[in-house]
MDTraj code that builds the backbone (N, CA, C; nanometers):
import mdtraj as md
import numpy as np

residues = "ARG VAL LEU VAL LEU LYS ASN ASN VAL PHE ARG VAL GLN SER GLY ASP ASP ARG LEU VAL THR VAL SER ILE VAL ASN PRO ARG GLU VAL LEU VAL GLN GLY LYS ASP VAL GLY SER THR VAL LEU ASN LEU TRP PHE GLY ASP PRO ASP ASP ALA THR LYS GLN GLU THR LEU THR TYR LEU VAL ARG VAL PHE PRO ASP PRO GLU ALA LYS GLU ARG LEU GLU LYS ALA TYR".split()
xyz = np.array([
    [0.0847, -0.1164, 0.0000],
    [0.0000, 0.0000, 0.0000],
    [0.0895, 0.1231, 0.0000],
    [0.0478, 0.2250, -0.0733],
    [0.1184, 0.3526, -0.0754],
    [0.0383, 0.4511, 0.0087],
    [0.1027, 0.5115, 0.1074],
    [0.0398, 0.6157, 0.1876],
    [0.0772, 0.7501, 0.1272],
    [-0.0228, 0.8268, 0.0864],
    [-0.0005, 0.9608, 0.0332],
    [-0.0310, 1.0585, 0.1460],
    [0.0680, 1.1380, 0.1837],
    [0.0607, 1.2228, 0.3023],
    [0.0429, 1.3698, 0.2653],
    [-0.0150, 1.4467, 0.3561],
    [-0.0329, 1.5903, 0.3343],
    [0.0946, 1.6690, 0.3625],
    [0.1773, 1.6181, 0.4541],
    [0.3009, 1.6865, 0.4925],
    [0.4209, 1.5966, 0.4662],
    [0.5389, 1.6570, 0.4606],
    [0.6620, 1.5816, 0.4389],
    [0.6980, 1.4994, 0.5617],
    [0.7323, 1.3737, 0.5376],
    [0.7789, 1.2850, 0.6439],
    [0.9313, 1.2790, 0.6343],
    [0.9993, 1.2792, 0.7492],
    [1.1451, 1.2713, 0.7433],
    [1.2000, 1.1424, 0.8040],
    [1.1121, 1.0648, 0.8700],
    [1.1584, 0.9397, 0.9306],
    [1.0400, 0.8446, 0.9411],
    [1.0652, 0.7150, 0.9164],
    [0.9637, 0.6115, 0.9344],
    [1.0253, 0.4965, 1.0126],
    [0.9403, 0.4242, 1.0853],
    [0.9886, 0.3122, 1.1661],
    [0.8765, 0.2108, 1.1806],
    [0.9109, 0.0850, 1.1585],
    [0.8172, -0.0254, 1.1765],
    [0.8505, -0.0966, 1.3068],
    [0.7475, -0.1365, 1.3796],
    [0.7697, -0.2080, 1.5057],
    [0.8267, -0.3465, 1.4858],
    [0.7953, -0.4132, 1.3749],
    [0.8430, -0.5490, 1.3484],
    [0.8779, -0.5608, 1.2006],
    [1.0060, -0.5567, 1.1697],
    [1.0520, -0.5627, 1.0309],
    [1.0290, -0.6985, 0.9666],
    [0.9951, -0.7999, 1.0463],
    [0.9635, -0.9312, 0.9887],
    [0.8270, -0.9305, 0.9213],
    [0.7399, -0.8368, 0.9598],
    [0.6040, -0.8332, 0.9058],
    [0.5871, -0.7360, 0.7896],
    [0.6547, -0.6216, 0.7939],
    [0.6400, -0.5206, 0.6889],
    [0.7744, -0.4581, 0.6540],
    [0.7830, -0.4136, 0.5296],
    [0.8944, -0.3327, 0.4822],
    [0.8388, -0.1938, 0.4551],
    [0.9068, -0.0917, 0.5040],
    [0.8605, 0.0458, 0.4879],
    [0.9688, 0.1255, 0.4152],
    [0.9275, 0.1985, 0.3103],
    [1.0217, 0.2791, 0.2324],
    [0.9615, 0.4165, 0.2077],
    [1.0455, 0.5186, 0.2167],
    [1.0025, 0.6536, 0.1783],
    [1.0273, 0.6674, 0.0289],
    [0.9194, 0.6787, -0.0486],
    [0.9294, 0.6931, -0.1938],
    [0.9713, 0.8351, -0.2270],
    [0.9042, 0.9318, -0.1668],
    [0.9400, 1.0728, -0.1726],
    [0.8866, 1.1334, -0.0421],
    [0.9136, 1.2587, -0.0114],
    [0.8748, 1.3129, 0.1192],
    [0.7254, 1.3036, 0.1522],
    [0.6411, 1.2816, 0.0521],
    [0.4966, 1.2729, 0.0791],
    [0.4354, 1.1379, 0.0452],
    [0.5187, 1.0391, 0.0146],
    [0.4691, 0.9043, -0.0141],
    [0.5532, 0.8005, 0.0577],
    [0.4837, 0.7101, 0.1264],
    [0.5496, 0.6021, 0.1993],
    [0.4923, 0.4707, 0.1481],
    [0.5793, 0.3762, 0.1136],
    [0.5389, 0.2447, 0.0659],
    [0.5470, 0.1454, 0.1807],
    [0.4366, 0.0755, 0.2063],
    [0.4308, -0.0268, 0.3112],
    [0.3990, -0.1594, 0.2434],
    [0.4903, -0.2570, 0.2550],
    [0.4716, -0.3872, 0.1930],
    [0.4659, -0.4948, 0.3005],
    [0.3584, -0.5732, 0.2995],
    [0.3451, -0.6834, 0.3937],
    [0.4337, -0.7994, 0.3542],
    [0.5007, -0.8597, 0.4527],
    [0.5875, -0.9741, 0.4277],
    [0.5352, -1.1004, 0.4948],
    [0.4644, -1.0856, 0.6056],
    [0.4130, -1.2006, 0.6790],
    [0.2859, -1.1575, 0.7514],
    [0.2021, -1.2533, 0.7834],
    [0.0753, -1.2252, 0.8502],
    [0.1000, -1.1845, 0.9951],
    [0.0296, -1.0813, 1.0399],
    [0.0414, -1.0354, 1.1781],
    [0.0089, -0.8875, 1.1875],
    [0.0391, -0.8294, 1.3026],
    [0.0154, -0.6859, 1.3207],
    [0.1342, -0.6217, 1.3895],
    [0.1560, -0.4956, 1.3566],
    [0.2667, -0.4183, 1.4126],
    [0.2284, -0.2703, 1.4067],
    [0.3161, -0.1858, 1.4536],
    [0.2919, -0.0420, 1.4472],
    [0.3838, 0.0196, 1.3427],
    [0.3396, 0.1315, 1.2881],
    [0.4175, 0.2105, 1.1942],
    [0.4193, 0.3524, 1.2473],
    [0.5375, 0.4058, 1.2707],
    [0.5534, 0.5425, 1.3199],
    [0.6082, 0.6306, 1.2083],
    [0.5486, 0.7502, 1.1937],
    [0.5919, 0.8485, 1.0944],
    [0.6229, 0.9789, 1.1663],
    [0.7365, 1.0411, 1.1345],
    [0.7761, 1.1675, 1.1963],
    [0.7645, 1.2800, 1.0938],
    [0.7009, 1.3892, 1.1370],
    [0.6810, 1.5082, 1.0538],
    [0.7411, 1.6291, 1.1242],
    [0.7632, 1.7356, 1.0491],
    [0.8126, 1.8599, 1.1083],
    [0.9588, 1.8832, 1.0795],
    [1.0242, 1.9532, 1.1720],
    [1.1650, 1.9907, 1.1581],
    [1.2537, 1.8812, 1.2157],
    [1.3313, 1.8105, 1.1328],
    [1.4159, 1.7023, 1.1843],
    [1.5256, 1.7500, 1.2798],
    [1.5563, 1.8789, 1.2780],
    [1.6624, 1.9319, 1.3631],
    [1.6114, 1.9925, 1.4939],
    [1.4803, 2.0020, 1.5109],
    [1.4234, 2.0627, 1.6317],
    [1.3124, 1.9725, 1.6858],
    [1.3408, 1.9008, 1.7928],
    [1.2451, 1.8046, 1.8498],
    [1.1161, 1.8705, 1.8971],
    [1.1201, 1.9982, 1.9312],
    [0.9982, 2.0661, 1.9778],
    [0.9022, 2.0970, 1.8630],
    [0.9502, 2.0863, 1.7397],
    [0.8670, 2.1152, 1.6226],
    [0.8363, 1.9885, 1.5422],
    [0.8378, 1.8749, 1.6105],
    [0.8102, 1.7475, 1.5450],
    [0.6778, 1.6896, 1.5937],
    [0.6129, 1.6162, 1.5039],
    [0.4928, 1.5415, 1.5387],
    [0.5121, 1.3981, 1.4932],
    [0.4566, 1.3045, 1.5695],
    [0.4642, 1.1635, 1.5357],
    [0.3233, 1.1109, 1.5138],
    [0.3066, 1.0378, 1.4062],
    [0.1801, 0.9730, 1.3760],
    [0.2039, 0.8228, 1.3821],
    [0.1192, 0.7498, 1.4545],
    [0.1355, 0.6058, 1.4705],
    [0.0140, 0.5333, 1.4140],
    [0.0404, 0.4340, 1.3298],
    [-0.0634, 0.3498, 1.2711],
    [-0.0498, 0.2080, 1.3246],
    [-0.1621, 0.1400, 1.3384],
    [-0.1617, -0.0046, 1.3591],
    [-0.1726, -0.0664, 1.2210],
    [-0.0745, -0.1478, 1.1835],
    [-0.0720, -0.2121, 1.0528],
    [-0.1030, -0.3596, 1.0721],
    [-0.2054, -0.4076, 1.0029],
    [-0.2429, -0.5483, 1.0085],
    [-0.2216, -0.6095, 0.8714],
    [-0.1444, -0.7171, 0.8662],
    [-0.1156, -0.7866, 0.7411],
    [-0.1974, -0.9155, 0.7395],
    [-0.2809, -0.9281, 0.6363],
    [-0.3656, -1.0452, 0.6215],
    [-0.3090, -1.1368, 0.5137],
    [-0.3456, -1.2663, 0.5165],
    [-0.2981, -1.3559, 0.4103],
    [-0.3601, -1.3172, 0.2768],
    [-0.2878, -1.3435, 0.1702],
    [-0.3357, -1.3158, 0.0350],
    [-0.4403, -1.4215, -0.0012],
    [-0.5655, -1.3807, -0.0250],
    [-0.6696, -1.4801, -0.0520],
    [-0.6519, -1.5516, -0.1857],
    [-0.5732, -1.4962, -0.2769],
    [-0.5535, -1.5581, -0.4076],
    [-0.4209, -1.6335, -0.4185],
    [-0.3426, -1.6396, -0.3124],
    [-0.2112, -1.7034, -0.3180],
    [-0.2223, -1.8522, -0.3509],
    [-0.3147, -1.9220, -0.2872],
    [-0.3302, -2.0657, -0.3115],
    [-0.3671, -2.0915, -0.4571],
    [-0.4582, -2.0115, -0.5105],
    [-0.5010, -2.0281, -0.6501],
    [-0.3842, -2.0069, -0.7464],
    [-0.3000, -1.9058, -0.7203],
    [-0.1838, -1.8807, -0.8064],
    [-0.0849, -1.9967, -0.8004],
    [-0.0641, -2.0519, -0.6802],
    [0.0278, -2.1669, -0.6676],
    [-0.0267, -2.2880, -0.7411],
    [-0.1567, -2.3132, -0.7312],
    [-0.2161, -2.4276, -0.7996],
    [-0.2034, -2.4135, -0.9510],
    [-0.2198, -2.2931, -1.0034],
    [-0.2040, -2.2702, -1.1468],
    [-0.0586, -2.2896, -1.1906],
    [0.0349, -2.2510, -1.1049],
    [0.1766, -2.2626, -1.1389],
    [0.2227, -2.4075, -1.1429],
    [0.1603, -2.4931, -1.0619],
    [0.1998, -2.6338, -1.0580],
    [0.1044, -2.7141, -1.1395],
])
top = md.Topology()
chain = top.add_chain()
for i, resn in enumerate(residues, 1):
    res = top.add_residue(resn, chain, resSeq=i)
    for name in ("N", "CA", "C"):
        top.add_atom(name, md.element.get_by_symbol(name[0]), res)
traj = md.Trajectory(xyz[None], top)
């Protein structure tokens, strides 16, 4: 999933890197890719990276579900 943001993000952090990969595509787009089933948190930092008093943190609960079409694709491949 691509998160399109209203403000520039300067830092991202996932609570469990085994479940999701997080990449900053550009300052207003963050790519979140599920790797395994489960749930974790995603933290995004906005504001001035050099001044902690001018920063805001946004936290999401990210839930990764199994791909409902994965079994069908495997059966077609074999």
